[in-house]
C-alpha positions as CSV (number, residue, x, y, z in Angstrom):
1,M,-13.5,-3.4,35.6
2,T,-16.4,-4.1,33.2
3,K,-15.9,-5.9,29.9
4,S,-16.6,-2.8,27.9
5,T,-14.2,-0.7,30.0
6,R,-11.5,-3.3,29.6
7,S,-12.1,-3.5,25.9
8,A,-12.0,0.3,25.6
9,T,-8.8,0.4,27.6
10,L,-7.2,-2.3,25.4
11,L,-8.3,-0.4,22.3
12,L,-6.8,2.8,23.6
13,I,-3.5,1.1,24.5
14,A,-3.4,-0.6,21.1
15,A,-4.1,2.7,19.3
16,F,-1.4,4.4,21.3
17,L,1.2,1.7,20.6
18,L,0.4,1.5,16.9
19,G,0.5,5.3,16.6
20,G,3.8,5.4,18.4
21,V,5.4,2.6,16.4
22,G,4.1,4.0,13.1
23,G,5.2,7.5,14.0
24,A,8.6,6.3,15.0
25,A,9.0,4.3,11.9
26,L,7.9,7.2,9.7
27,H,10.2,9.6,11.5
28,A,13.2,7.2,11.2
29,T,12.5,6.7,7.5
30,L,12.1,10.4,6.8
31,E,15.3,11.2,8.8
32,R,17.5,8.9,6.7
33,Q,15.8,9.3,3.3
34,P,16.6,12.1,0.8
35,P,13.6,13.8,-0.6
36,Q,12.1,11.9,-3.6
37,R,10.4,13.2,-6.6
38,E,7.0,14.8,-6.2
39,G,3.8,13.6,-7.7
40,R,1.9,10.3,-7.8
41,G,4.1,7.4,-6.9
42,A,6.6,9.3,-4.7
43,G,6.0,6.7,-2.0
44,R,7.3,4.0,-4.3
45,G,10.5,6.0,-4.7
46,D,10.8,6.2,-0.9
47,Y,10.3,2.5,-0.6
48,L,12.8,1.7,-3.3
49,A,15.3,4.0,-1.7
50,R,14.8,2.3,1.6
51,L,15.2,-1.2,0.0
52,T,18.3,0.0,-1.9
53,D,19.9,1.2,1.3
54,D,18.8,-1.6,3.6
55,L,19.5,-4.5,1.2
56,K,22.4,-2.9,-0.7
57,L,20.8,-3.4,-4.0
58,T,22.8,-3.2,-7.2
59,A,21.7,-0.8,-9.9
60,E,20.3,-3.7,-11.9
61,Q,18.3,-5.0,-8.9
62,R,17.0,-1.5,-8.2
63,D,15.9,-1.1,-11.8
64,S,14.2,-4.5,-11.8
65,I,12.4,-3.8,-8.5
66,R,11.3,-0.4,-9.8
67,V,9.5,-2.2,-12.7
68,V,7.8,-4.5,-10.2
69,L,6.6,-1.6,-8.1
70,D,5.4,0.3,-11.2
71,H,3.5,-2.8,-12.3
72,Y,1.7,-3.3,-8.9
73,H,1.1,0.4,-8.2
74,P,-2.3,0.8,-10.0
75,R,-3.7,-2.3,-8.2
76,M,-2.4,-1.1,-4.8
77,D,-4.0,2.3,-5.3
78,S,-7.3,0.6,-6.3
79,V,-7.4,-1.5,-3.2
80,W,-6.6,1.5,-0.9
81,E,-9.3,3.6,-2.5
82,S,-11.8,0.8,-2.0
83,I,-11.1,0.5,1.7
84,R,-10.4,4.2,2.5
85,P,-14.0,5.1,3.4
86,R,-14.2,2.2,5.9
87,F,-10.8,3.1,7.3
88,E,-11.9,6.8,7.8
89,T,-15.1,5.7,9.5
90,L,-13.3,3.4,11.8
91,R,-10.7,6.0,12.6
92,G,-13.4,8.5,13.5
93,E,-15.1,6.0,15.8
94,L,-11.8,5.2,17.5
95,R,-11.1,8.8,18.1
96,S,-14.6,9.5,19.5
97,E,-14.2,6.6,21.9
98,I,-10.8,7.8,23.0
99,R,-12.1,11.3,23.7
100,I,-14.7,9.9,26.1
101,H,-12.0,8.8,28.5
102,L,-10.1,12.1,28.5
103,T,-10.5,15.2,30.7
104,P,-11.7,18.4,29.0
105,D,-8.1,19.6,28.9
106,Q,-6.9,16.3,27.5
107,Q,-9.7,16.4,24.9
108,R,-8.5,19.8,23.7
109,Q,-4.9,18.6,23.5
110,F,-6.0,15.4,21.7
111,D,-8.0,17.5,19.2
112,E,-4.9,19.7,18.6
113,L,-2.7,16.6,18.2
114,L,-5.2,15.1,15.7
115,E,-5.5,18.3,13.8
116,R,-1.7,18.6,13.4
117,R,-1.5,14.9,12.2
118,D,-4.4,15.4,9.8
119,A,-2.9,18.6,8.4
120,E,0.4,16.8,7.8
121,R,-1.5,13.9,6.1
122,R,-3.4,16.3,3.9
123,R,-0.2,18.1,3.0
124,R,1.4,14.7,2.1
125,D,-1.7,13.7,0.1
126,T,-1.6,17.0,-1.8
127,T,2.1,16.7,-2.5
128,H,1.6,13.1,-3.8
129,A,-1.6,13.7,-5.7
130,P,-1.9,13.1,-9.4
131,R,-1.0,16.1,-11.6
């Protein structure tokens, strides 16, 4: 096995594992969380609800942590927006390299899988966009 083939294989395995872990974590979170408010910052409500549940926060702790999350939210958004283009480029390169190793039927299935995931992401981004 050549070094580039080994690297591509490891990258594929890592992407698969990260996707699986991330998907499972998201699914578990969504399954146990009630719907939160819509609009910008809905993710903060999800996180706060998870902390409240997992750590058994008191009402006072929950309110204090909400203030902390609100304080950091603009800076977190700013950082994400600054790296988003690089992330999107890297994700595109990763997907292209994965496709190279798939059969035509698998490529079609992979494209369909990615389209479903991208559509879900766009739906979430639209739901959480500023009003």
